[in-house]
C-alpha positions as CSV (number, residue, x, y, z in Angstrom):
1,M,8.3,-32.3,34.0
2,F,8.7,-33.1,37.7
3,H,7.3,-36.2,39.2
4,F,4.9,-35.4,42.1
5,S,7.4,-36.8,44.6
6,S,10.1,-34.5,43.3
7,L,7.8,-31.5,43.4
8,S,6.8,-32.3,46.9
9,A,10.4,-32.5,47.9
10,L,11.1,-29.1,46.4
11,C,8.1,-27.6,48.2
12,L,9.4,-29.2,51.5
13,V,12.8,-27.6,50.9
14,A,11.3,-24.2,50.2
15,T,9.2,-24.5,53.3
16,L,12.2,-25.4,55.4
17,V,14.3,-22.5,53.9
18,A,11.5,-20.0,54.6
19,A,10.9,-21.3,58.2
20,G,11.9,-19.0,61.1
21,P,13.4,-20.1,64.4
22,C,10.0,-20.3,66.0
23,D,8.6,-22.4,63.1
24,I,11.5,-24.8,63.7
25,Y,10.9,-25.0,67.4
26,A,7.2,-25.6,66.8
27,S,8.0,-28.4,64.3
28,G,10.2,-30.0,67.1
29,G,7.3,-30.0,69.6
30,T,8.7,-27.1,71.7
31,P,6.9,-24.0,70.6
32,C,8.1,-20.5,71.3
33,V,6.2,-18.8,74.2
34,A,8.2,-15.5,73.8
35,A,10.1,-14.3,70.8
36,H,12.0,-11.0,70.8
37,S,14.1,-9.4,68.1
38,T,14.8,-5.9,66.8
39,T,16.6,-7.2,63.7
40,R,14.1,-9.6,62.1
41,A,10.9,-11.6,62.3
42,L,11.3,-15.0,64.0
43,F,8.3,-16.6,62.4
44,S,8.1,-17.0,58.6
45,A,4.6,-15.4,58.6
46,Y,5.2,-12.6,61.2
47,S,4.7,-9.1,59.8
48,G,3.8,-7.3,63.0
49,S,5.8,-4.8,65.1
50,L,9.2,-5.8,66.2
51,Y,9.9,-2.9,68.5
52,Q,8.9,0.7,69.4
53,I,11.1,3.7,69.4
54,K,10.6,7.2,71.0
55,R,12.0,10.4,69.5
56,G,13.9,12.8,71.7
57,S,12.8,16.0,70.0
58,D,9.1,15.6,70.7
59,G,8.5,12.3,72.6
60,A,6.6,10.8,69.6
61,T,6.7,7.1,69.1
62,T,6.6,4.7,66.2
63,N,6.7,1.0,65.7
64,I,9.3,-0.7,63.5
65,S,8.1,-3.8,61.5
66,P,9.9,-6.2,59.1
67,L,10.2,-5.3,55.4
68,G,7.9,-8.2,54.7
69,A,6.5,-11.3,56.5
70,G,9.4,-13.2,58.0
71,G,11.8,-10.5,56.9
72,V,14.5,-8.1,58.3
73,A,13.5,-4.9,60.2
74,N,12.7,-1.8,58.2
75,A,15.7,0.3,59.4
76,A,14.8,3.0,56.9
77,T,11.7,3.8,58.9
78,Q,13.7,4.3,62.0
79,D,16.4,6.4,60.3
80,S,13.7,8.7,58.8
81,F,11.8,9.0,62.1
82,C,15.0,9.8,64.1
83,D,16.7,12.1,61.6
84,G,18.1,15.1,63.3
85,T,17.4,13.9,66.8
86,T,17.9,10.9,69.1
87,C,15.7,7.9,69.7
88,V,15.5,5.2,72.3
89,I,13.9,1.7,72.3
90,T,10.8,1.7,74.5
91,T,9.4,-1.8,73.8
92,I,10.6,-5.0,72.2
93,F,7.4,-6.8,71.1
94,D,6.8,-10.5,71.6
95,Q,6.1,-12.1,68.2
96,T,4.2,-15.1,69.6
97,G,0.9,-13.3,70.2
98,R,1.2,-13.9,74.0
99,S,2.0,-10.3,74.7
100,N,5.2,-11.1,76.5
101,H,6.7,-7.8,75.5
102,L,9.8,-6.3,77.1
103,T,9.6,-2.7,78.4
104,Q,11.7,-0.5,80.7
105,A,12.7,-2.3,83.8
106,P,11.2,-0.9,87.0
107,P,12.9,-0.5,90.4
108,G,14.0,-3.7,92.0
109,G,15.9,-5.2,94.9
110,A,19.2,-3.9,93.4
111,A,20.0,-0.3,92.6
112,S,18.6,0.6,89.1
113,G,20.0,2.8,86.5
114,T,20.6,6.6,86.9
115,D,16.9,7.5,86.8
116,P,15.9,9.2,90.1
117,N,12.8,7.0,90.3
118,G,14.9,3.9,90.1
119,F,13.8,2.8,86.6
120,D,16.5,1.4,84.3
121,N,17.5,3.5,81.3
122,L,16.3,2.7,77.8
123,A,18.7,1.7,75.0
124,A,19.7,4.0,72.2
125,A,17.8,2.9,69.1
126,D,20.9,3.2,66.8
127,G,23.6,1.9,69.2
128,A,24.1,-1.4,67.6
129,P,23.9,-1.2,63.7
130,V,24.3,-4.5,61.8
131,T,23.4,-6.0,58.5
132,L,21.5,-9.2,57.8
133,N,22.3,-10.5,54.3
134,G,23.1,-6.9,53.4
135,N,20.0,-5.3,54.9
136,K,20.6,-2.8,57.6
137,A,19.1,-3.4,61.1
138,Y,19.7,-2.4,64.7
139,G,20.3,-4.5,67.8
140,V,19.9,-3.5,71.4
141,F,23.1,-2.1,72.9
142,I,22.8,-2.3,76.7
143,P,25.3,-0.3,78.8
144,P,25.3,-0.6,82.6
145,G,22.1,0.9,84.1
146,T,19.9,-0.2,81.1
147,G,17.4,-3.1,81.1
148,Y,14.1,-4.4,80.0
149,R,11.5,-6.6,81.8
150,N,8.1,-8.2,81.9
151,D,6.7,-9.3,85.2
152,A,3.2,-10.4,84.0
153,T,3.9,-13.0,81.4
154,N,1.8,-15.7,79.7
155,G,3.1,-19.2,79.2
156,I,6.6,-18.9,80.5
157,A,7.7,-21.9,82.5
158,V,7.3,-21.9,86.3
159,G,8.4,-24.3,89.0
160,D,10.3,-27.2,87.5
161,A,8.6,-27.1,84.1
162,A,10.8,-27.7,81.1
163,E,11.9,-24.8,78.9
164,G,14.5,-23.8,76.4
165,M,16.0,-20.5,75.2
166,Y,18.5,-19.0,72.9
167,A,19.9,-15.5,72.2
168,V,22.2,-13.9,69.7
169,F,24.7,-11.5,71.4
170,D,27.8,-9.4,70.4
171,G,30.8,-11.5,71.5
172,T,32.9,-8.4,71.8
173,H,30.6,-6.4,74.1
174,Y,30.6,-7.7,77.7
175,N,31.9,-7.3,81.2
176,G,32.1,-9.3,84.4
177,N,29.4,-7.5,86.3
178,C,25.9,-8.8,87.3
179,C,24.1,-9.5,85.1
180,F,23.7,-9.5,81.4
181,D,20.8,-12.0,81.2
182,Y,18.0,-13.1,78.9
183,G,15.4,-15.4,80.3
184,N,13.3,-16.4,83.2
185,A,13.3,-14.5,86.5
186,E,11.2,-13.4,89.5
187,P,8.1,-11.2,89.0
188,S,8.8,-9.6,92.4
189,V,12.0,-8.0,91.1
190,R,13.6,-9.5,94.2
191,D,16.0,-12.3,94.9
192,T,13.7,-15.0,96.2
193,G,16.3,-17.8,96.5
194,N,18.3,-20.4,94.7
195,G,16.7,-21.9,91.6
196,H,14.2,-19.2,91.1
197,M,15.7,-18.1,87.8
198,E,16.8,-19.8,84.6
199,A,18.4,-17.3,82.2
200,I,21.2,-17.2,79.7
201,Y,24.1,-15.2,81.1
202,F,26.9,-13.9,78.9
203,G,30.1,-12.3,80.2
204,T,33.1,-13.0,82.4
205,G,31.3,-13.4,85.7
206,G,30.8,-16.7,87.4
207,P,33.2,-19.6,87.6
208,G,34.0,-19.4,83.8
209,G,35.6,-21.8,81.5
210,A,38.5,-22.2,79.2
211,G,40.5,-19.0,78.3
212,S,39.7,-15.6,79.5
213,G,36.1,-15.4,78.4
214,P,33.5,-14.2,77.7
215,W,31.5,-17.4,78.3
216,A,27.9,-18.5,77.8
217,G,26.4,-19.7,81.1
218,A,23.3,-19.5,83.1
219,D,22.0,-17.4,85.9
220,L,20.0,-19.7,88.2
221,E,19.8,-17.1,91.0
222,N,22.5,-16.8,93.6
223,G,24.8,-18.5,91.2
224,L,26.2,-18.1,87.7
225,F,26.9,-21.5,86.3
226,N,29.0,-22.6,83.3
227,G,28.5,-26.3,84.1
228,G,26.9,-28.5,86.7
229,N,28.5,-27.0,89.8
230,T,30.3,-23.8,90.9
231,A,33.7,-24.8,89.5
232,A,35.1,-23.5,86.2
233,N,34.1,-25.7,83.2
234,P,37.1,-26.5,80.9
235,N,34.6,-27.6,78.3
236,S,33.1,-24.1,78.1
237,P,35.2,-22.1,75.6
238,S,35.6,-18.4,75.4
239,L,33.1,-17.1,72.8
240,T,34.9,-14.2,71.1
241,S,33.2,-14.1,67.7
242,R,31.5,-10.9,66.7
243,F,28.1,-12.7,66.8
244,V,27.5,-15.4,69.4
245,T,24.6,-17.9,69.8
246,A,24.0,-18.9,73.4
247,V,21.6,-21.7,74.4
248,V,20.3,-22.8,77.9
249,K,17.6,-25.4,78.4
250,G,16.3,-27.2,81.5
251,E,13.8,-30.0,82.5
252,P,13.3,-31.8,85.8
253,G,16.7,-33.0,87.0
254,T,18.6,-32.1,83.8
255,W,19.9,-29.0,82.0
256,A,22.3,-28.0,79.3
257,I,24.4,-25.1,78.0
258,R,25.3,-24.9,74.3
259,G,26.7,-22.2,72.0
260,G,28.6,-21.2,68.9
261,N,29.4,-18.6,66.3
262,A,26.1,-17.0,65.1
263,A,27.6,-16.2,61.7
264,S,29.0,-19.6,60.8
265,G,29.3,-23.2,61.9
266,S,27.3,-25.3,64.3
267,L,26.4,-25.4,68.0
268,S,28.6,-27.2,70.5
269,T,27.4,-28.6,73.9
270,F,29.4,-27.2,76.7
271,F,27.5,-29.0,79.5
272,S,24.6,-31.5,79.7
273,G,23.8,-33.2,82.9
274,A,22.4,-33.1,86.4
275,R,21.1,-29.9,88.1
276,P,23.5,-28.3,90.6
277,S,22.9,-29.2,94.2
278,G,21.9,-26.6,96.9
279,G,18.4,-25.7,96.0
280,Y,18.5,-26.0,92.2
281,N,16.9,-29.5,91.9
282,P,14.0,-29.2,91.7
283,M,13.9,-25.7,90.2
284,H,11.5,-23.0,91.4
285,K,11.2,-20.8,88.3
286,E,8.7,-17.9,88.5
287,G,8.1,-16.9,84.9
288,A,9.1,-13.2,84.5
289,L,11.2,-12.2,81.6
290,I,14.4,-10.1,81.7
291,L,16.9,-8.6,79.3
292,G,20.2,-7.1,80.2
293,I,19.7,-7.3,84.0
294,G,19.5,-9.9,86.9
295,G,16.4,-11.1,88.6
296,D,16.6,-8.4,91.3
297,N,17.4,-5.8,88.6
298,S,21.2,-5.9,89.1
299,D,22.1,-3.7,86.2
300,R,25.9,-3.2,86.1
301,A,26.5,-5.6,83.2
302,Q,26.8,-4.7,79.5
303,G,26.1,-6.5,76.3
304,T,24.3,-6.4,73.0
305,F,21.1,-8.4,72.1
306,Y,19.9,-9.1,68.6
307,E,17.3,-11.8,69.0
308,G,16.1,-14.5,71.4
309,V,13.2,-16.8,72.3
310,M,11.8,-18.8,75.2
311,T,10.1,-22.2,74.5
312,S,7.7,-24.5,76.2
313,G,9.3,-27.9,76.7
314,Y,12.9,-29.1,76.4
315,P,14.1,-28.7,72.8
316,S,16.1,-31.5,71.2
317,D,19.7,-30.8,70.1
318,A,18.5,-31.5,66.6
319,T,15.9,-28.7,66.8
320,E,18.5,-26.3,68.2
321,N,20.9,-27.3,65.5
322,S,18.3,-26.4,62.8
323,V,17.7,-23.0,64.6
324,Q,21.4,-22.4,64.5
325,A,21.5,-23.0,60.8
326,N,18.7,-20.5,60.4
327,I,20.6,-17.9,62.4
328,V,23.7,-18.4,60.3
329,A,21.6,-18.1,57.1
330,A,20.3,-14.8,58.4
331,G,23.7,-13.4,57.5
332,Y,24.6,-11.2,60.5
333,A,27.5,-8.9,59.8
334,A,29.1,-5.8,61.3
335,T,28.6,-2.4,59.7
336,A,29.9,1.1,60.2
337,L,29.6,2.7,63.6
338,T,30.4,6.2,62.4
339,S,28.8,8.7,60.0
340,G,29.1,12.3,58.9
341,P,32.3,14.1,57.9
342,A,35.3,11.8,58.3
343,I,37.5,12.2,61.3
344,A,40.6,10.3,60.1
345,V,42.8,8.2,62.3
346,G,46.3,9.8,62.2
347,S,45.0,13.3,61.9
348,A,45.2,16.1,64.5
349,V,42.0,18.0,65.1
350,S,40.2,20.7,67.1
351,F,36.5,20.9,68.0
352,R,34.6,24.2,67.7
353,A,31.3,24.6,69.4
354,T,28.3,25.5,67.2
355,T,25.8,26.9,69.8
356,A,25.1,30.5,69.1
357,C,26.5,31.6,72.5
358,C,29.7,29.8,72.1
359,A,30.7,29.5,68.4
360,T,34.2,30.9,69.1
361,R,35.0,28.4,71.8
362,Y,36.9,25.1,71.4
363,I,37.2,21.9,73.4
364,A,40.4,22.2,75.6
365,H,41.6,20.9,78.9
366,T,43.1,22.4,82.1
367,G,44.7,19.5,83.9
368,A,42.2,16.7,83.8
369,T,39.1,19.0,83.4
370,V,37.7,19.3,79.8
371,S,35.9,22.5,79.0
372,T,35.3,25.0,76.2
373,Q,37.8,27.8,75.9
374,L,38.2,30.8,73.7
375,V,41.1,30.0,71.4
376,T,42.4,32.5,68.7
377,P,45.5,32.8,66.6
378,S,47.0,35.1,69.3
379,S,46.4,32.6,72.1
380,T,49.4,31.1,73.9
381,Q,51.1,28.0,72.5
382,A,50.1,26.2,75.7
383,L,46.4,27.0,75.2
384,K,46.6,26.0,71.5
385,L,48.1,22.6,72.5
386,S,45.5,22.0,75.1
387,A,42.8,22.5,72.4
388,S,44.5,20.1,70.0
389,W,43.9,16.3,69.8
390,N,45.4,13.3,68.0
391,V,42.9,11.0,66.4
392,V,43.8,7.3,67.1
393,T,42.1,4.0,66.6
394,G,39.5,3.5,69.2
395,L,41.0,1.9,72.3
396,G,37.9,-0.1,73.0
397,N,36.6,-0.7,69.5
398,N,38.7,-0.3,66.4
399,A,35.6,0.7,64.4
400,C,35.6,4.1,66.3
401,V,38.3,6.5,67.5
402,S,39.9,7.9,70.6
403,F,41.2,11.4,71.1
404,E,44.7,11.7,72.6
405,S,45.8,15.0,74.1
406,R,48.6,16.6,72.1
407,D,50.2,18.2,75.1
408,T,49.9,15.1,77.3
409,P,50.8,12.1,75.2
410,G,49.2,8.9,76.5
411,S,46.2,10.7,78.0
412,Y,42.8,10.6,76.3
413,I,39.4,12.2,76.5
414,R,37.2,9.7,78.6
415,H,34.0,9.9,80.5
416,S,33.6,9.1,84.2
417,N,30.2,9.5,85.8
418,F,29.4,11.2,82.5
419,Q,31.8,14.1,82.9
420,L,34.7,14.3,80.4
421,F,38.3,14.2,81.6
422,V,41.7,13.9,80.2
423,N,43.3,10.9,81.9
424,A,46.3,8.7,81.4
425,N,45.5,5.3,79.9
426,D,45.6,2.8,82.7
427,G,45.3,-0.1,80.3
428,S,42.0,-1.3,81.7
429,K,39.1,-2.5,79.7
430,L,36.9,0.1,81.4
431,F,39.2,3.0,80.4
432,S,39.5,1.8,76.8
433,E,35.7,1.6,76.4
434,D,35.1,5.0,78.2
435,A,37.7,6.6,75.9
436,T,36.2,5.4,72.7
437,W,34.0,7.6,70.6
438,C,32.0,7.1,67.4
439,P,31.6,10.3,65.4
440,Q,28.1,10.8,63.8
441,A,26.7,13.3,61.4
442,G,26.0,16.4,63.5
443,L,22.5,16.4,65.0
444,S,22.0,20.1,64.2
445,G,22.7,19.5,60.5
446,Q,26.3,20.5,60.3
447,G,29.7,19.0,61.5
448,N,29.8,16.0,63.8
449,S,28.2,14.8,67.0
450,I,30.7,12.7,69.0
451,R,28.9,9.7,70.5
452,S,30.2,7.5,73.3
453,W,30.8,3.9,72.2
454,S,30.1,2.5,75.6
455,Y,27.0,4.6,76.3
456,P,25.6,5.4,72.8
457,A,22.8,7.5,74.0
458,H,25.5,10.0,75.2
459,Y,27.4,12.6,73.2
460,F,30.1,15.3,73.8
461,R,28.1,18.2,75.2
462,H,29.2,21.6,76.6
463,F,27.1,22.7,79.5
464,N,28.0,25.8,81.5
465,G,31.4,25.6,79.8
466,I,32.2,22.0,81.1
467,L,32.2,18.9,78.8
468,Y,29.9,16.0,79.5
469,A,28.8,12.8,77.9
470,A,25.1,13.9,77.8
471,S,21.9,12.2,76.8
472,N,18.9,13.9,75.3
473,G,16.5,14.4,78.2
474,G,18.3,12.2,80.7
475,P,18.2,12.6,84.5
476,D,21.1,15.0,85.0
477,S,21.0,18.8,84.5
478,F,23.5,18.5,81.6
479,D,21.0,16.3,79.8
480,A,18.5,19.1,79.4
481,T,16.7,19.0,76.0
482,W,17.0,22.8,75.4
483,V,19.5,23.4,72.5
484,F,20.7,19.8,72.9
485,N,21.3,19.4,69.2
486,D,23.4,22.5,69.0
487,D,25.3,21.8,72.2
488,V,26.3,18.3,70.9
489,T,27.3,19.4,67.4
490,W,31.0,20.4,66.7
491,V,32.9,21.6,63.7
492,V,36.0,19.5,63.5
493,G,39.0,21.4,62.1
494,P,42.7,21.1,62.0
495,A,44.6,21.2,65.3
496,F,46.0,24.5,66.5
497,A,49.4,23.1,67.4
């Protein structure tokens, strides 16, 4: 029989194990005032909605909740709801009860998205699949032009008030553009001056640190900082692990940047000290919330978000270390980015259209232009070669594939302004990502749909005979919803030559 003291200790351990990140922050005296995640509940007792998705086939919406209080998101509900169509994330709910929800970012001081009304795009609901201790969930994959915002918040720090924040990102998905942020910004959606933001920045922009990046830093408006000034910080390491924890916190006169591997190990402090000069001390924070964009809606950055919070007050290192242990215990791990009939690396393939009008046409190219063409056994050898493709390991992500032209070795199918071209590999990060594709089970119920890795709401689609990376109901004519599922479904067969 246990002594009372032993039983009490066991109960305390059970309570600590069950605690979520926001329970830990509260116990440290710095409660969460915003908590966002599409992968799991961030309070041990939270069982409400994590996020909302909208279906492309009929515009219907549904909310995704955890499997149980404090648990992982119910991905099966999403998979069932979106079966045979596409879905986007419309809302990421605030779990604190303060209604600091994140929704589609509106027009701002910087150009926004590809929407003709200036709104940012919404993220594909299935663009960032992961597992948490073996349970499937989805993060928020943000390509350029995509972003979320709340300009009417409750309890977010303003002025020089103390606050903390953390986020879990994908350390392999980033660029150097402005600005992949999560945190505090201007409700005017305009740049209102130095020190009017305090947000985590992740990417290769700013002064940087050791190595080639990406780095965890801060967007304080009119300045990306990796330390206490505008110089590179040699104590800020490149964070290249698949899952990254990034932390920023600030109080009058002082601030800090911390980070680490979200799947193992502890946090390190990259900077802790005085605020930068030049309008950043005191701070002039305004209390809006942003994800994937800058304060003025600058939206050319990319990244993937899994979870993050904002706190009231300046969290201690010890509190953040306990939060990091909780994140590690959540068991983030990568999972398959492809589905449907296998398209094997090393094979040579052809792509036959399945729309009723065009079921004898195949993807081919004439020069750089990719189109559908009628190919038969009696076609010329040149045409057969132009309709044949080598399957190689994805240039931008080895979990997906790239398609090399068999008649133009070293050239690949890539998208540029959402049209498909066959271009020579120039070795750039942008080319590699734009030439990477993740085959899925065909949306029409047969074959494959070929989804862009860098813009996962977009698929190979033939439209008036030309190939595009099209989205379901997007702003361009080739995004039309009519026969979308058929137009993006292909029967993948052996190469002609």
